[in-house]
C-alpha positions in Angstrom: 23.6 -59.8 -53.5 24.1 -62.6 -50.8 25.2 -62.1 -47.2 27.4 -64.3 -45.1 27.9 -64.8 -41.4 31.4 -63.5 -41.0 33.0 -63.5 -37.5 36.3 -61.9 -38.5 38.4 -60.7 -41.4 42.1 -60.3 -40.9 45.5 -60.5 -42.6 48.4 -62.7 -41.5 50.5 -65.5 -42.8 49.1 -68.9 -43.8 49.8 -71.0 -40.8 49.1 -74.2 -42.7 48.4 -75.6 -46.1 50.4 -75.7 -49.3 51.1 -71.9 -49.1 52.2 -72.0 -45.5 54.2 -68.9 -44.6 52.8 -66.7 -47.3 50.7 -63.6 -46.6 47.0 -64.3 -46.7 43.7 -62.5 -46.1 41.4 -64.7 -43.9 37.6 -64.5 -44.0 36.3 -66.6 -41.2 32.7 -67.7 -41.4 30.4 -68.7 -38.4 29.1 -72.1 -37.8 30.2 -75.8 -38.2 28.4 -79.1 -38.5 31.1 -81.0 -36.6 32.4 -81.1 -33.1 36.0 -82.3 -33.2 37.6 -83.2 -29.9 40.6 -80.9 -30.6 38.8 -78.0 -32.3 40.7 -74.7 -31.9 38.0 -72.4 -33.3 35.0 -73.6 -31.2 34.3 -70.0 -30.3 33.4 -69.4 -34.0 31.3 -72.5 -34.4 28.5 -72.1 -31.9 25.1 -71.0 -33.1 25.3 -68.0 -30.8 28.8 -66.9 -31.9 28.9 -63.3 -32.8 29.0 -62.5 -36.5 28.3 -59.7 -38.9 26.2 -60.2 -42.0 28.7 -59.3 -44.7 27.8 -59.1 -48.4 29.7 -60.3 -51.4 30.5 -56.7 -52.4 31.7 -55.8 -48.9 34.1 -58.8 -49.0 35.3 -57.8 -52.4 35.9 -54.2 -51.2 38.1 -55.5 -48.4 40.0 -57.8 -50.8 40.7 -54.8 -53.2 41.9 -52.6 -50.4 44.3 -55.2 -48.8 46.0 -56.1 -52.1 46.9 -59.5 -50.7 46.9 -62.3 -53.3 46.1 -65.3 -51.2 42.5 -65.3 -49.9 41.5 -68.0 -47.4 37.9 -68.8 -46.6 37.8 -70.6 -43.3 35.5 -71.2 -40.3 33.8 -73.0 -38.9 32.9 -74.6 -42.2 32.6 -72.0 -44.9 30.9 -74.3 -47.4 27.8 -74.3 -45.2 27.1 -70.7 -45.9 24.1 -70.2 -48.1 24.9 -69.0 -51.6 28.7 -69.3 -51.0 29.1 -70.2 -54.7 28.2 -66.5 -55.4 31.2 -65.4 -53.4 33.5 -68.0 -54.9 32.5 -67.0 -58.4 33.1 -63.3 -57.6 36.5 -64.0 -56.3 37.3 -66.3 -59.2 36.6 -63.4 -61.6 40.0 -61.8 -60.6 42.7 -64.2 -62.0 45.3 -62.5 -59.9 43.8 -63.8 -56.7 44.6 -67.3 -55.3 41.5 -68.4 -53.3 41.7 -71.3 -50.8 38.9 -72.9 -48.8 39.5 -74.7 -45.5 36.8 -77.4 -45.4 36.3 -80.2 -42.9 35.7 -83.2 -45.2 32.0 -83.6 -44.3 30.6 -81.3 -47.1 30.2 -82.7 -50.6 32.6 -80.9 -53.0 30.7 -82.0 -56.2 28.5 -78.8 -56.3 31.6 -76.7 -56.5 33.4 -78.6 -59.2 31.9 -76.6 -62.0 33.1 -73.2 -60.9 35.3 -71.6 -63.5 38.8 -71.0 -62.0 37.7 -72.9 -58.9 39.3 -72.3 -55.5 41.9 -74.6 -54.0 40.3 -76.9 -51.4 42.4 -77.6 -48.3 40.3 -80.5 -47.1 40.6 -82.1 -43.7 40.0 -85.8 -43.2 38.9 -86.3 -39.6 40.7 -89.3 -38.1 39.5 -91.5 -35.2 41.1 -89.1 -32.6 38.7 -86.3 -33.7 35.6 -88.4 -32.9 34.1 -87.4 -36.3 35.5 -89.9 -38.8 32.0 -91.3 -39.5 31.0 -87.9 -41.0 33.7 -88.0 -43.7 32.7 -88.1 -47.4 35.2 -90.4 -49.0 33.9 -89.5 -52.5 35.5 -86.1 -52.0 38.9 -87.6 -52.6 38.1 -88.2 -56.3 37.4 -84.5 -56.8 40.7 -83.2 -55.6 43.5 -82.1 -57.9 47.0 -80.7 -58.1 46.3 -77.4 -56.4 44.2 -79.0 -53.6 45.4 -80.6 -50.3 44.2 -83.2 -47.9 45.2 -82.5 -44.3 45.2 -85.3 -41.7 45.2 -83.9 -38.2 46.8 -86.6 -36.1 46.8 -86.9 -32.3 48.1 -90.5 -31.7 49.5 -93.6 -33.3 46.1 -94.9 -34.4 45.6 -91.7 -36.3 49.0 -92.0 -38.0 48.2 -95.6 -39.1 44.8 -94.6 -40.4 46.2 -91.7 -42.4 48.9 -93.9 -43.9 46.2 -96.5 -45.0 44.0 -93.9 -46.6 46.9 -92.2 -48.4 47.8 -95.6 -49.9 44.3 -96.8 -50.7 43.2 -93.6 -52.5 46.7 -92.8 -54.0 46.4 -89.4 -52.6 50.0 -88.3 -53.2 49.4 -88.8 -56.9 46.3 -86.6 -56.8 47.0 -83.6 -54.5 49.2 -82.2 -51.7 49.1 -84.4 -48.6 49.8 -83.0 -45.1 50.2 -84.6 -41.7 49.3 -82.0 -39.0 50.0 -83.1 -35.4 47.5 -81.7 -32.8 49.3 -78.8 -31.2 51.2 -79.8 -28.0 49.8 -83.3 -28.0 52.3 -85.4 -30.0 56.1 -85.8 -30.0 57.0 -84.4 -33.4 60.0 -86.6 -33.8 57.7 -89.6 -33.5 55.7 -88.4 -36.5 58.9 -88.1 -38.5 60.0 -91.6 -37.5 56.6 -92.9 -38.5 56.8 -91.2 -41.9 60.3 -92.6 -42.4 59.5 -96.1 -41.3 56.4 -96.3 -43.5 58.0 -94.8 -46.7 55.6 -91.9 -46.8 57.2 -90.1 -49.7 55.5 -86.9 -51.0 53.7 -86.4 -47.6 54.6 -83.2 -45.7 54.8 -82.7 -42.0 52.8 -79.5 -41.3 53.3 -77.5 -38.1 50.8 -74.7 -37.4 53.3 -71.9 -37.5 50.8 -69.2 -36.5 50.6 -71.0 -33.1 54.4 -71.3 -32.9 54.7 -67.5 -33.5 51.7 -66.2 -31.4 50.6 -69.1 -29.2 47.4 -71.2 -29.4 45.0 -68.7 -27.8 45.5 -65.5 -29.9 42.8 -64.8 -32.4 43.1 -62.8 -35.7 46.5 -64.2 -36.5 
């Protein structure tokens, strides 16, 4: 039975992603391989961040007790956890659950493609404003499907243009959900809408981090 570095488990609503606004149980893992300029979970990413070794069975016990259908694995970067496939397969064994993984775009998704009843991948693509675009794995786009999503976190006009070009080049709206997520309190939201309209960005959704709208940007466990 594998153990994972878990910094917190909590229930709330999905603040982002295709199931935004729905109840979800969040399992946040420690550690990340990126250092994005706008990171809002840096406290969970450091090597010395506090965590509890938590087994697959302990996580399944919490899932059973909470009786919440949407399960979100997040971080940090959860796909860096050793033997994470064991947890994914254990969760997949319950067809009632809907499992999502928040992943940062720098971890290959191919090793997880063979899981029966695979999770939904909510994959970031780190744009120039993040300082991490050179770490992105473009081959991951080809592995996304109808229940998956690509999230472009945008902080300026350059990021908007880059996201538009990628969406068109890789035909992402034909493949999966596509989300534009402005960095909280850094962009005029109406300008994002104008950009979407002026560039004919059909089937792309503007995503606001509603957990921050409700509780603010500093509160944890929400």
